MDTraj code that builds the backbone (N, CA, C; nanometers):
import mdtraj as md
import numpy as np

residues = "MET ALA ARG VAL LEU LEU PHE GLY PRO LEU ARG ASP VAL ALA GLY TRP ARG GLU ARG GLU LEU ALA ALA GLU SER LEU ALA GLU LEU ARG ARG LEU LEU GLY ALA ASP ASP PRO GLY LEU ALA ALA ALA LEU ALA ALA PRO GLY VAL GLN VAL ALA LEU ASP GLN ALA ILE VAL ARG GLY ASP ALA ALA LEU SER ALA THR ALA GLU VAL ALA PHE LEU PRO PRO MET SER GLY GLY".split()
xyz = np.array([
    [3.5021, -1.5567, -2.3481],
    [3.4530, -1.6912, -2.3707],
    [3.5380, -1.7898, -2.2923],
    [3.4725, -1.8847, -2.2310],
    [3.5426, -1.9864, -2.1545],
    [3.6033, -2.0896, -2.2492],
    [3.7224, -2.1321, -2.2168],
    [3.7890, -2.2398, -2.2908],
    [3.7478, -2.3700, -2.2227],
    [3.6839, -2.4590, -2.2975],
    [3.6319, -2.5847, -2.2437],
    [3.7165, -2.6994, -2.2969],
    [3.7675, -2.7822, -2.2051],
    [3.8507, -2.8963, -2.2410],
    [3.7843, -3.0249, -2.1940],
    [3.7871, -3.1263, -2.2774],
    [3.7357, -3.2590, -2.2417],
    [3.8504, -3.3582, -2.2497],
    [3.8551, -3.4509, -2.1543],
    [3.9622, -3.5491, -2.1504],
    [3.9077, -3.6910, -2.1510],
    [3.9888, -3.7830, -2.1993],
    [3.9576, -3.9259, -2.1962],
    [3.8278, -3.9593, -2.2667],
    [3.7468, -4.0458, -2.2028],
    [3.6227, -4.0894, -2.2644],
    [3.5242, -3.9754, -2.2920],
    [3.5330, -3.8677, -2.2162],
    [3.4444, -3.7526, -2.2402],
    [3.4727, -3.6928, -2.3776],
    [3.5996, -3.6850, -2.4113],
    [3.6399, -3.6363, -2.5435],
    [3.5876, -3.7296, -2.6526],
    [3.5952, -3.8598, -2.6268],
    [3.5478, -3.9575, -2.7257],
    [3.3974, -3.9454, -2.7483],
    [3.3216, -3.9264, -2.6405],
    [3.1756, -3.9130, -2.6524],
    [3.1396, -3.7888, -2.7334],
    [3.2078, -3.6780, -2.7055],
    [3.1757, -3.5509, -2.7714],
    [3.2289, -3.5426, -2.9139],
    [3.3419, -3.6090, -2.9381],
    [3.4042, -3.5986, -3.0691],
    [3.4882, -3.4731, -3.0860],
    [3.5172, -3.4057, -2.9765],
    [3.6037, -3.2881, -2.9785],
    [3.6788, -3.2793, -2.8462],
    [3.7898, -3.2072, -2.8455],
    [3.8717, -3.1928, -2.7253],
    [3.8619, -3.0529, -2.6643],
    [3.8489, -2.9525, -2.7493],
    [3.8525, -2.8143, -2.7002],
    [3.7553, -2.7268, -2.7786],
    [3.6856, -2.6411, -2.7037],
    [3.5946, -2.5427, -2.7641],
    [3.5943, -2.4175, -2.6781],
    [3.5447, -2.3104, -2.7351],
    [3.5226, -2.1880, -2.6591],
    [3.3737, -2.1596, -2.6590],
    [3.3194, -2.1368, -2.5386],
    [3.1765, -2.1105, -2.5235],
    [3.1570, -1.9941, -2.4276],
    [3.0536, -1.9164, -2.4519],
    [3.0189, -1.8057, -2.3632],
    [2.9185, -1.8564, -2.2603],
    [2.9566, -1.8503, -2.1344],
    [2.8686, -1.8896, -2.0238],
    [2.9117, -1.8116, -1.8999],
    [2.8143, -1.7838, -1.8144],
    [2.8450, -1.7076, -1.6932],
    [2.8727, -1.7962, -1.5726],
    [2.8342, -1.9247, -1.5822],
    [2.8541, -2.0153, -1.4684],
    [2.8757, -2.1574, -1.5198],
    [2.9247, -2.2437, -1.4313],
    [2.9400, -2.3847, -1.4678],
    [2.8053, -2.4477, -1.4995],
    [2.7022, -2.4118, -1.4237],
    [2.5692, -2.4673, -1.4486],
    [2.5212, -2.4296, -1.5885],
    [2.5399, -2.3053, -1.6268],
    [2.4993, -2.2617, -1.7605],
    [2.5823, -2.3330, -1.8672],
    [2.7104, -2.3501, -1.8421],
    [2.7967, -2.4198, -1.9367],
    [2.7508, -2.5640, -1.9568],
    [2.7175, -2.6324, -1.8482],
    [2.6671, -2.7701, -1.8593],
    [2.5372, -2.7739, -1.9402],
    [2.4499, -2.6767, -1.9172],
    [2.3236, -2.6709, -1.9934],
    [2.3501, -2.6518, -2.1423],
    [2.4429, -2.5631, -2.1758],
    [2.4766, -2.5401, -2.3164],
    [2.5336, -2.6661, -2.3809],
    [2.6238, -2.7323, -2.3109],
    [2.6832, -2.8546, -2.3645],
    [2.5781, -2.9642, -2.3806],
    [2.4871, -2.9747, -2.2843],
    [2.3826, -3.0758, -2.2895],
    [2.2802, -3.0501, -2.3980],
    [2.2502, -2.9234, -2.4226],
    [2.1544, -2.8898, -2.5281],
    [2.2098, -2.9254, -2.6652],
    [2.3394, -2.9139, -2.6790],
    [2.4058, -2.9439, -2.8052],
    [2.4241, -3.0937, -2.8264],
    [2.4410, -3.1701, -2.7154],
    [2.4738, -3.3121, -2.7271],
    [2.4231, -3.3879, -2.6040],
    [2.3058, -3.4512, -2.6121],
    [2.2513, -3.5239, -2.4973],
    [2.3430, -3.6357, -2.4469],
    [2.4178, -3.6989, -2.5362],
    [2.5120, -3.8027, -2.4942],
    [2.6223, -3.7455, -2.4075],
    [2.6698, -3.6279, -2.4426],
    [2.7721, -3.5613, -2.3627],
    [2.7138, -3.5176, -2.2291],
    [2.5901, -3.4689, -2.2295],
    [2.5254, -3.4290, -2.1042],
    [2.5217, -3.5458, -2.0073],
    [2.4854, -3.6639, -2.0564],
    [2.4803, -3.7828, -1.9711],
    [2.6197, -3.8199, -1.9215],
    [2.7192, -3.8106, -2.0086],
    [2.8564, -3.8444, -1.9694],
    [2.9087, -3.7477, -1.8629],
    [2.8777, -3.6192, -1.8762],
    [2.9241, -3.5198, -1.7785],
    [2.8550, -3.5357, -1.6441],
    [2.7341, -3.5908, -1.6449],
    [2.6587, -3.6100, -1.5201],
    [2.6919, -3.7424, -1.4521],
    [2.7749, -3.8241, -1.5128],
    [2.8092, -3.9551, -1.4568],
    [2.8871, -3.9406, -1.3261],
    [2.8717, -4.0379, -1.2370],
    [2.9468, -4.0336, -1.1113],
    [3.0976, -4.0298, -1.1358],
    [3.1654, -3.9506, -1.0573],
    [3.3112, -3.9451, -1.0636],
    [3.3683, -3.8423, -1.1583],
    [3.2859, -3.7833, -1.2450],
    [3.3362, -3.6788, -1.3347],
    [3.3653, -3.5547, -1.2513],
    [3.4857, -3.5000, -1.2689],
    [3.5255, -3.3815, -1.1940],
    [3.5425, -3.2632, -1.2891],
    [3.5360, -3.1442, -1.2309],
    [3.5534, -3.0219, -1.3077],
    [3.6678, -2.9425, -1.2463],
    [3.7598, -2.9012, -1.3320],
    [3.8677, -2.8129, -1.2888],
    [3.8426, -2.6768, -1.3522],
    [3.8369, -2.5759, -1.2689],
    [3.8193, -2.4382, -1.3138],
    [3.9509, -2.3661, -1.2906],
    [4.0124, -2.3228, -1.3979],
    [4.1440, -2.2589, -1.3904],
    [4.2416, -2.3450, -1.3102],
    [4.2412, -2.4740, -1.3398],
    [4.3310, -2.5757, -1.2871],
    [4.3109, -2.6067, -1.1391],
    [4.1941, -2.5778, -1.0855],
    [4.1592, -2.6139, -0.9473],
    [4.0267, -2.6881, -0.9495],
    [4.0204, -2.8032, -0.8837],
    [3.8980, -2.8822, -0.8787],
    [3.7916, -2.8036, -0.8034],
    [3.6721, -2.7977, -0.8618],
    [3.5592, -2.7310, -0.7974],
    [3.4427, -2.8277, -0.7881],
    [3.3608, -2.8073, -0.6882],
    [3.2402, -2.8870, -0.6707],
    [3.1210, -2.7920, -0.6752],
    [3.0165, -2.8319, -0.7394],
    [2.8992, -2.7460, -0.7482],
    [2.9157, -2.6412, -0.8558],
    [2.8406, -2.5334, -0.8412],
    [2.8412, -2.4266, -0.9405],
    [2.9486, -2.3241, -0.9065],
    [2.9928, -2.2514, -1.0064],
    [3.0892, -2.1430, -0.9870],
    [3.0741, -2.0451, -1.1018],
    [3.1031, -1.9198, -1.0741],
    [3.1003, -1.8173, -1.1787],
    [3.2203, -1.8355, -1.2698],
    [3.2013, -1.8014, -1.3981],
    [3.3094, -1.8110, -1.4957],
    [3.3492, -1.6716, -1.5416],
    [3.4778, -1.6470, -1.5453],
    [3.5273, -1.5215, -1.6013],
    [3.5359, -1.5373, -1.7534],
    [3.5591, -1.4276, -1.8207],
    [3.5691, -1.4309, -1.9666],
    [3.6897, -1.5119, -2.0135],
    [3.7881, -1.5288, -1.9270],
    [3.9099, -1.6017, -1.9640],
    [3.9213, -1.7365, -1.8930],
    [3.8113, -1.7869, -1.8399],
    [3.8135, -1.9113, -1.7634],
    [3.8534, -2.0305, -1.8500],
    [3.9230, -2.1238, -1.7869],
    [3.9516, -2.2527, -1.8486],
    [3.8781, -2.3579, -1.7665],
    [3.7895, -2.4329, -1.8323],
    [3.7099, -2.5353, -1.7650],
    [3.7461, -2.6702, -1.8250],
    [3.7955, -2.7596, -1.7410],
    [3.8319, -2.8934, -1.7864],
    [3.7403, -2.9947, -1.7195],
    [3.6792, -3.0798, -1.8011],
    [3.5969, -3.1884, -1.7502],
    [3.6833, -3.3145, -1.7513],
    [3.6976, -3.3745, -1.6340],
    [3.7876, -3.4874, -1.6154],
    [3.7090, -3.6152, -1.5885],
    [3.7410, -3.7231, -1.6578],
    [3.6696, -3.8485, -1.6355],
    [3.7049, -3.9063, -1.4997],
    [3.6264, -4.0017, -1.4511],
    [3.6589, -4.0660, -1.3232],
    [3.8005, -4.1227, -1.3273],
    [3.8702, -4.1089, -1.2176],
    [4.0076, -4.1582, -1.2071],
    [4.0083, -4.2903, -1.1311],
    [4.0987, -4.3752, -1.1696],
    [4.1190, -4.4974, -1.0914],
    [4.2667, -4.5083, -1.0609],
    [4.2950, -4.5589, -0.9467],
    [4.4348, -4.5693, -0.9059],
    [4.4832, -4.7128, -0.9116],
    [4.6109, -4.7264, -0.8970],
    [4.6649, -4.8612, -0.8993],
    [4.8015, -4.8661, -0.8405],
])
top = md.Topology()
chain = top.add_chain()
for i, resn in enumerate(residues, 1):
    res = top.add_residue(resn, chain, resSeq=i)
    for name in ("N", "CA", "C"):
        top.add_atom(name, md.element.get_by_symbol(name[0]), res)
traj = md.Trajectory(xyz[None], top)
C-alpha cells in the first residue's frame, strides 16, 4: 500500500495528513482520492500542486510500488 501524505492547504481540505491506499499508479491514486472527496480532487488538480514520489518530484503518471511514498505538495511561493 502506498503511503499518501498531504501538506499545507491540501491537508486542510482533506481533513487528514496521512493515509495508506492501494493503487498501481499515480493516476489511479488520484482517482481514488477524488472518488472519496470531490473537494480534494479539485484541490489536487489546481495549478502548481506538485507530487513527490519517494521524495523526488514527478510530472505526469508513474507506477507505484507497494512501499511507495506519495506526497502532494501545495503551490510554493518564494520571497
